[in-house]
C-alpha positions in Angstrom: -10.3 71.0 117.4 -10.7 70.5 113.7 -8.4 73.4 112.8 -5.7 71.9 115.1 -5.8 68.6 113.4 -5.7 70.2 110.1 -2.7 72.3 111.0 -0.9 69.2 112.2 -1.6 67.3 109.1 -0.3 70.1 107.0 2.9 70.4 108.9 3.4 66.7 108.9 3.1 66.6 105.1 5.5 69.4 104.7 8.0 67.7 106.9 7.7 64.5 105.0 8.3 66.3 101.8 11.4 68.1 103.0 12.8 64.8 104.3 12.4 63.2 100.9 13.9 66.2 99.2 17.0 66.1 101.4 17.5 62.4 100.9 17.2 62.7 97.1 19.7 65.5 97.0 22.4 63.7 99.2 24.9 61.8 97.0 25.0 58.1 97.6 28.2 56.1 98.5 30.7 55.9 95.6 31.9 52.5 94.6 35.5 51.6 95.5 37.5 51.3 92.4 39.8 48.8 94.0 37.0 46.5 94.8 36.7 43.6 92.4 34.1 44.2 89.9 31.5 41.7 89.6 31.8 39.6 86.6 29.7 40.7 83.8 26.9 38.5 83.4 27.0 37.2 79.9 23.9 38.2 78.1 22.1 35.2 76.9 22.8 34.5 73.3 19.8 34.9 71.2 18.3 31.6 70.3 19.1 30.6 66.7 16.4 31.5 64.4 15.1 28.6 62.4 16.4 28.7 58.9 13.8 28.5 56.3 13.9 25.2 54.5 15.2 25.7 51.0 12.6 25.6 48.4 12.7 22.5 46.3 14.4 23.2 43.0 12.2 22.1 40.1 13.5 19.0 38.5 14.2 19.3 34.8 11.6 17.5 32.9 13.0 14.4 31.1 13.4 15.0 27.4 10.8 13.0 25.5 12.1 10.0 23.7 12.2 10.6 20.0 9.4 8.8 18.3 10.6 6.1 16.0 10.5 7.1 12.4 7.8 5.3 10.5 9.1 2.7 8.2 8.9 3.8 4.6 6.0 2.3 2.8 7.0 -0.1 0.1 6.9 1.3 -3.3 4.0 0.0 -5.2 4.9 -2.5 -7.8 4.7 -1.1 -11.3 1.6 -2.2 -13.0 2.2 -4.4 -15.9 1.9 -2.7 -19.1 -1.2 -3.7 -21.0 -0.7 -6.1 -23.8 -0.7 -4.4 -27.1 -4.0 -4.3 -28.8 -4.3 -6.9 -31.5 -4.0 -5.5 -35.0 -7.3 -4.4 -36.3 -8.5 -6.7 -39.1 -9.1 -5.3 -42.5 -12.7 -4.3 -43.3 -13.4 -7.4 -45.2 -12.2 -11.0 -45.0 -9.7 -12.0 -47.6 -10.9 -13.8 -50.7 -11.0 -17.6 -50.4 -8.4 -18.6 -53.0 -9.1 -22.3 -53.7 -11.2 -23.3 -56.7 -14.3 -25.4 -56.7 -14.5 -28.9 -58.0 -17.2 -29.6 -60.6 -20.4 -30.7 -59.0 -19.3 -29.5 -55.5 -22.0 -28.6 -53.1 -21.3 -26.1 -50.2 -22.3 -27.3 -46.7 -20.8 -24.6 -44.6 -19.0 -21.3 -45.0 -17.5 -19.2 -42.1 -15.2 -16.1 -42.2 -13.9 -14.8 -38.8 -11.0 -12.9 -37.4 -9.0 -14.5 -34.5 -7.6 -11.5 -32.4 -5.3 -13.7 -30.4 -3.5 -15.1 -33.5 -4.3 -12.0 -35.6 -5.3 -14.1 -38.5 -8.4 -14.6 -40.6 -9.9 -18.0 -40.4 -11.9 -19.1 -43.5 -13.8 -22.3 -43.2 -15.4 -24.2 -46.1 -17.2 -27.5 -45.8 -18.5 -29.1 -49.0 -19.3 -32.5 -50.6 -18.7 -33.6 -54.1 -19.8 -36.7 -56.1 -16.3 -38.1 -56.6 -14.0 -40.7 -55.0 -11.8 -39.7 -52.2 -8.6 -40.1 -54.3 -9.9 -37.6 -56.9 -10.7 -35.0 -54.2 -7.2 -35.4 -52.7 -5.5 -34.9 -56.0 -7.7 -31.8 -56.8 -6.9 -30.0 -53.5 -3.2 -31.0 -53.6 -2.8 -29.4 -57.0 -4.8 -26.3 -55.9 -2.6 -25.7 -52.8 0.6 -26.1 -54.8 -0.6 -23.6 -57.3 -1.0 -21.1 -54.5 2.6 -21.7 -53.6 2.0 -23.8 -50.4 4.2 -26.8 -49.5 1.8 -29.7 -49.2 1.9 -32.9 -47.1 -0.6 -35.8 -46.9 -1.5 -37.7 -43.8 -3.4 -41.1 -44.3 -5.5 -42.1 -41.4 -7.1 -45.5 -40.7 -10.8 -45.8 -41.2 -13.0 -45.2 -38.2 -15.3 -47.8 -36.6 -17.9 -47.3 -39.4 -15.3 -47.9 -42.1 -15.2 -44.2 -43.2 -12.0 -43.5 -45.2 -10.0 -40.6 -43.8 -7.1 -38.4 -45.0 -5.7 -34.9 -44.2 -3.8 -32.5 -46.4 -1.7 -29.7 -44.8 -0.1 -26.8 -46.6 1.9 -23.8 -45.5 3.6 -20.8 -46.9 4.9 -18.0 -44.7 2.2 -17.2 -42.1 -0.6 -18.8 -44.2 -1.6 -22.3 -43.1 -4.2 -24.7 -44.6 -5.7 -27.9 -43.3 -8.1 -30.0 -45.3 -9.9 -33.0 -43.8 -11.2 -35.4 -46.4 -13.8 -38.2 -45.6 -15.6 -40.8 -47.6 -18.1 -43.1 -46.0 -17.7 -46.8 -47.0 -21.2 -47.0 -48.3 -21.2 -43.7 -50.3 -19.7 -42.4 -53.5 -19.7 -38.9 -52.2 -16.7 -37.4 -50.5 -16.7 -34.5 -48.0 -14.0 -32.0 -47.6 -13.5 -29.4 -44.8 -11.0 -26.7 -45.5 -9.6 -24.4 -42.8 -7.6 -21.6 -44.3 -5.6 -19.2 -41.9 -4.0 -16.1 -43.2 -2.8 -12.9 -41.5 -5.3 -10.1 -41.4 
């Protein structure tokens, strides 16, 4: 029984294979050339590809504004030239040129150099037992002998009644002033001489 079924199955398989072989080898129906051809189906257009966004172009950096030029510093004002140094005095004061009256007593003596005026200033203060008029006459003659032009200035007495007079003399850059005083209750007369002469 088993062999019978086996044999049947084998032959059935063989028949099926032959049938398939025949069907495969038989040409199929040829298409009629006169028949209208089906319209070609348009192939779908490819979807547009997204375009890449353009890269942003770098913006040119703005040129820096030129810095304002610094204002020129004002030129320093020239320093004033120093005043010329005063002339150096001679080593010793000049000799006092006026003579002494008989009986004259010295009260003060000063010799100094004035750098501003560049002159020597000789000061002599004295008293003499003589009337005021005699002292004026003596000094007036002594100044004229030295070549000075002399002028006399009479002054009114002060509150105590002291008589007063002034002699002034000048020649070139040399100047002299003599103040003469005589108290009302005294016979003595005082004289103060200021002699200025270039150093």
